[in-house]
N, C-alpha and C positions, 0 to 999 in steps of 0.2 A: 504494500500500500504506500509506503514511504517513497518508493521509486516511482510509482505511478503519479503521486501527488507532486513530486519534484518536476516532472514533465508538465503536468497540468497547470502548475502555478508559475511556470516560466514565462515571463513577459516576451521572450523572443520566440515562444512557441504557441501555447494555447491561451494564455491569460491576456485578456484585453482590458482596457480602461473601463469597459462596459460589461464585463462578464467573461465567461469562458467560450472560446470558439470551438467549432466542431472539427476543425482540421488544423494542424500545426502550420505556423508560418514558415517552418523549415521547408515545406514543399513549394514555397514561392520561388525559390532558387534551386531547389533539388527536387525535380519532378519524380513522381513514382510511376514507373512504366512496367507493365507486365504484358506478356505475350500469350495470346490464346488463339488457337486455330489459325496460326500463321499471321495474326494481326497484332499490332502494338496498341495498347490502350494506356492513356496517360491520365494521371490524377494530379492536378495542381491546386495550390491554395488560391481561392477566389473569395475575398471578404464580402462581396456584395452579390449582385446578380450573376447568374451563370452566363458563360460566353457560348453556351450551347442553346439551340432552340428547343431542346427536349423539354417537355412539360411546360411549354410556353416561355422558356428561358428564365423563369423566376423561381424555379424549385431547385434550390442549390444547398447542398449539405457539405460544401467544400471550403468552409471557412467562416461563414457568418455566425452570429449569436442566435441561439434558439432558446426561448424561455423554458420549455419543458425539460430539455437536457440539463440546464443549469439548476432547475428546481430539484430534479432528482439528485444531483450532486450535493446541493445544500442539505437536503433532507438526509442523505446518506452520511454526510460529515457529522450531522447532529446525532445520528444514531451511534456512530463510532465514539463520540464524546460520552455518551451515556455508559459506554463500556470502559473506555480508557480513562475518562476524566481528564484532568489537566496534566497528568503525568506524561502523556504523549504530546510532543511538540513537533511542529512542522515548520520549515522555513517558508515564509510567505511575504513577498514574492520570492521565488527561488533566486539565490544570490544576494539577497538584501541583508542577510544577517539577522533579520527579525524572526524570532521563533514564536509561533502561535499554537494554541490548542486547536483541535479540529473544529470546535465550536466557534472559535475566533476566526478561523479560516472561512467558515460558513458565513459569519458576519461580514467579513471583507468582501466575499463574493456578492452578498446581498447589497452592500453599499455600491459596488460597481454596477450591478444591474439597475439599481435605483437611479443612477446617473443618466440612464437612457431617457428618463421622463422629467428629471429636475432641470431647472434653469442653470445655465453655466454663468461664468463671470460677465458675459455679455448679455445675459437675460434671455438666452435662447435655449430651447430644449433640443438635445441631439436628435431625438426621435422625429422631430418635425423639420429637421434641417435639410429638406429636399424640395421645399416649396416656400418661396419668399413670403407669400401671403399668410401661410400657416404660422410662421415663426415671428412675423413682424406685426401683423394686423391685430389690433386690440380685441377684436371680436373673435379671433381664431387662436391666438397664441396660448391661451389657457385651456383650449379644447384638446385634451390629450387623447391620442388614438392608440389602440393596442394592435400593433402590426404583427404580421405573421412571423417575421424574424427581423434581424437587425444587422446592419453593416458592421463587420468585425473590427473596423478601425475608427469609424466616425460615429457609430451608434445610430445612424439615420434609419428610419423605418423602411422596410422592404416587404414586398408581397402584399397580401391582403391587409387592409387597414383597420378591420374590425374583428380581429382574431381574439375576442375576449375569452373564448373557450380555453386557450392555454396561456396566452400572454397575460391574461388577467390574474394568473397565479402570482404575479408580483405583489398583489394585495395580501395574499396569504403569507408570503415571505416577510412582509413588513408588520406582522403581528408578533412582536417580540415576546410577550408573556407566554404564549403557547409554544414557543419554539425553544425557550431556554431550559425549562424545567420539566422533566417527564411527569411529575406529579401535577403540575399546572395543566399539562396536555391532557391528562386523564380527568382532572376535576373541573377544568374550565375550558374543555375542548369544544363546547358548543359553538362559540363564535367562529372557530376554525372550520367546524363542520358546515356552518352556514355559508362561509366564504366559498368552500368547495362546491356546495350545492348551487350557490348563485352562479359560479363559474360554469357549471355544467348546464344550468338553465339558459345562460346567455349564449353559450355555444349552440345549444339546440335551437334557440330563437333565431340566431343568425342563419 
């Protein structure tokens, strides 16, 4: 697990300012090529839209940030903390010299994911930074959309813009009481259950 996390928390590989990417930046300059049936197939890091027309050109798991993947990572790290406690420390980010518990690593990933939607120093939300009206106009700049996935380097929203069914999971991650203490999770889990139910309902409605 330590070896896996060392790769995942490396800012030169999977860790972005806005969460975890689904493919390492290593493959930007080092293509993965395999041969099948006499043909070469190439996988390269692509932080945004796919450069292929397959699936409409916007279904790309080769580098962007996806909320459900990050959600599962955060939840798993918290489960590990319930077993190991604060005794297990992981360097985060890799190479920084900062040692964190798996619970604190989960907190850091959550902070990075929340940056997608929060205003930066210029008052702009990275998620909306693909359309000037959305991030400048006073009637639109606070209308936060839940995109299908996000650019791995800029955080801008990509794909469908009303993907509340899984991107809405950010609301669940931002409920600290239920995610820190397993007893709280058992005794006070109802708000968390409501958040999940609302997310499923929204996805079904869309």
